[in-house]
N, C-alpha and C positions, 0 to 999 in steps of 0.2 A: 072140442075144446081140450076133454080130459086125457083124449088119447095124444094129442101133441105133446101135452105136459109129461104122461107118461113117458115115452121117446126120448124127452130132452133128458130126464132124469134117466133113464136108462143108458142113455149113452156118457152121462159124466159119471154113473156107478160101473160101467166098463174101463174108463181108465186107468191105470196102472198108478201107482203110487211114485215111480220112476217116471212116470211121464210129468205127472202134476210136478214136481221137482224140478224136472228139467225146461218145464216151459217158466217157473218162477225164476229161475237161474238167468235164464233166458234174457227177462223183462229187467231185470235188476241190472247186467252186462249193459244192456242198450244205456238205459239210465244211464250209469257211472262214465261210460263211453262224451255222452251228452255235456253232464257236470265235467269230465277233465277237459271238454274243448272250450266249455264257457271259462272256465277258471283257466283256461290258456291265453284265454284273448283278453279275459281281464288284467292278465299278469304281462300284457304284451306292452312294452314302452312304447311302439306306432302309435295305439289306439288311444294311450293314455295322451300323447304331444294331439292329435285331432280333436279330441274331446275338449280339452283345455283349450287349445286356437277358438273352436265352434261357439266355443264361454264368451272369452275376452273378443270373439268378432260382434255373439251378441249385444256383448255390455256397451260396448265401441257406438253400436249402431244404434242404440238408447242414450247413452250420454253424450257423444258427437255425431249427429246423423250426417251422411252426406251433403256437400254444398254441389253446387254448379263452381265453377273456374270464374267466374263475374262475380263469385259470392266472397271467394276466399283472398284473403288480405294474408300474408306471408312477410313475417319479417324477419327475412334473409339475412345471414351473415354481410353477406355483402349492402343489404341496406342497412345493416348497423352501421358496420366502417363508415360508408356515407356520412352516416348523422352524426361517427364520432369526428369523420374530416370537417365537417364544416364547424364544429366544436373548438375544433385544434387551430382555423385561421381563425376566427373569433377571439382566441383565448390565449396569443403567441404561445402555439402549439402545445398545450397542456392536455392531458388527455381526462376527461369528464368521467368524475366519482359518480357510483352507482347512482346516488340520490339525484343526481345532475341527469344523468342518462336515461333514466326510470321516465321523467315527464318530457322528453324529449323523443321519445319514443312513440308515446301516445298521444304527444301533436303531430306525429308524424301520420299514424292509425287514421286520427282525425281526419286529418287533411285528405289523405286517401277513400277513407268514407264518403267524405264532399264531392271531392273527384267522382267515384266511380256514382255515385248520385246524379252528379251534372250531367255525365255521360246517359247514364237512363234516362234522364227524362228529356232528350236531347240537345241540352243548353249549348250542344257546340256546334249544331247545325245554325249556318247560318250569319256564324260570327268568322271573318275575312281575318284575323289577325291572331283565331288559337285554329282555323283549317291551316293558315300559313305555317305557325310553329310545327305542329303537327308532320307535315310535309316536309319541314326541313328536318326536322327529326327523323322523319323516314330516308330522308334524301342521306344524313349523316352514316345511318346503318350501309346504307346500297353502296356510299363513296365507301366504306371504310372496310365491305370485305373483298375490295378488288385491290389486286394486285399486277400493276404493270412497270416491266421491265426496262431496263434503259434500251434507247433507239441503235442501231449498227449504224456506223459512220455515216457508210450509204443514206441509211432514214435520215437521221440527224443533219446530214448535207443538203440532199435536196428542200426538207421541210425549210430549213433558213434561206436557204435562195429565194423558196416563194413568199418570203416572208422579210425578207430583205429590209424593207422599208421600213420597219419597228425596231430598227438596229442600227441601220446607219447613221451617220452624224450627219443633220440636215443644214443645208444652207442658212443661217442665222441674218437678221436682219432687225434693225432697229431705224425707224424713221418715226417725221410728224404727219400728218395727215390732215385737208380741212375738204370736205366734201362743200364745193360751190352751189351745185344744184344741179338738174336733169341731164340729159341729152344735146339738150337744148342749149346747156348756160357755157357754153365754150369762150363766148368771147367776155361772158361775165365775168368766169373766172381767170381771164387773161388780166384784164383791168385788176381785178383784186391780186393777182400777182406782183403788178405794175407798184403796188399801192406797198407791197411787202418787202419790196429788195429797195423802195425810198424811202420804207420807215413810217410811214404814214398809214399803216393799215388801220382800220376802227378795233377799237375793244370786243367790239363781236367777234370778231374774227378771230382774236386769238382765244375768245371763248369757247369754239367753236373746234380749236386742234385737237385732236387725240394724239397720244403718245404709243406706239408698238416698239417696245424692247427687248430686242434678242427672240422675238419670234421666227419659229420655223418658215422658211418660204412657202411650205407646200399647205401650210397650215390657211393660210392666208386665200388661196383658191377661191376658195365657197364665196368667201365673201366680196373679193374683189374681180375675179377670172383670170383666165391664164395670160393674155394679152398684156394686162397691169403688171402681173409678176413680172414677166419679162421682160418691159420697160422699166420696171423701178430697178430690177437687177443693173442694167445697163446705167444708169445715172451717177454721175458725178458724186461722190459725196461731200457735206456742209452747203449745198445747195439747192434754192427752191425752184424746181418746175412743175407743170399742168401735164397732167398725165388722165386720159379716160378711163372709166372701167365700166365694168358692164350694166351700171347703176346711175354714171351722173361722170361730173366732171371734178377734179381733186387738184388741189395743190401739196407740194408733199415735198418732204426735204429728207433724203439719210441721208443717217448721221454715222451708222457703222455697217458692215456687209461680211458676213464670216462664211467663206465657202466651207461647205462639210467636206466629209469625204466617206468611204466603203471601210468598213470595219470588215476583218477579218474574224471567220468563225469561232479560232481559237483564243479570240480577245471575248467573248461573251459563251463560252461556251457552255458553263454553268446556269446562266441564265435560260440559255435557248434547250438545255436541257431538262430543267424544272417546267417549262410552258410545254415543252411537247410531251410530258408525262402529263400537265395539267389536260391539256385537249386528250390526248387518248383516256384517262380517265374519264371525262365528260363523254366521251364516246361512247365506250363501255356501260358505262352506266345510263345512257337512254338505251341501248341496247338491253342492259335488266331489267327494265323498267318497263318497255317496249313486251319483253316477254313474259313479266307479271299482267300485264293486260291483254294475251292471251286467254286469259279466264274470266274475264267480263266480255258482255254483249255492249257494243257501244251504238247509241240508236243516236243518229244527229237528225235533229228535226230541221224543216224547212224557216 
């Protein structure tokens, strides 16, 4: 132990004063370099910005912790403007004062909170009225995003000819009709017709008469059948007659008949273009909804 200590003392004793001074200078020089580096960093504006940002972020996290989108209610400029617009409608165009606008915004926030909580509790489930309104809003969004160009002349002509019955002026007929009975009631119908022609028909017959005024002839086909309408068209005006139909025997009198006509496309072009675009928009909207449906799995249970 004493020999090691003696050796260490000897080594220290052997060092010259210049060596000791040089080592001290090197140590101080290294320390100064670290000091200069640290001082330079402390004077760096970027470091100040980063430190300040970290402090602001930490304070914000404590004061205003992050929330999910479902829990964030934002009174955006658009919301504010919509509140103002409603106020103006109800106050002859006058802008609300600040003391009037504040409670309106508070009311909107309360309504939004109520709405969000209702959704969170599933109160919209099973209510067909709410479901329909939500679907209608989504449809409006989809339809509003679509843009349909005008058809070419050839497209419009083809579409018009395939739907011409919508636009042609139909045959119009005005007549009286009395249903007498079923398919076996021909003899009864002719007897009542004789009474009508003699002016001695019962009151009950007059009460059963139906009046059809300016009715498109084709619209009556489902009720009476095509053979009845063809025979009705051929009857003389203002004369009582007996006619069979698909439901029974009738006594009728035609008071007026106005033949229809085919219209030219140029006469209804504006209407046809609008309806063509409506149909194309519906087709595109259905396609857009089907595209949205690709992200869903539809399971059809028997």
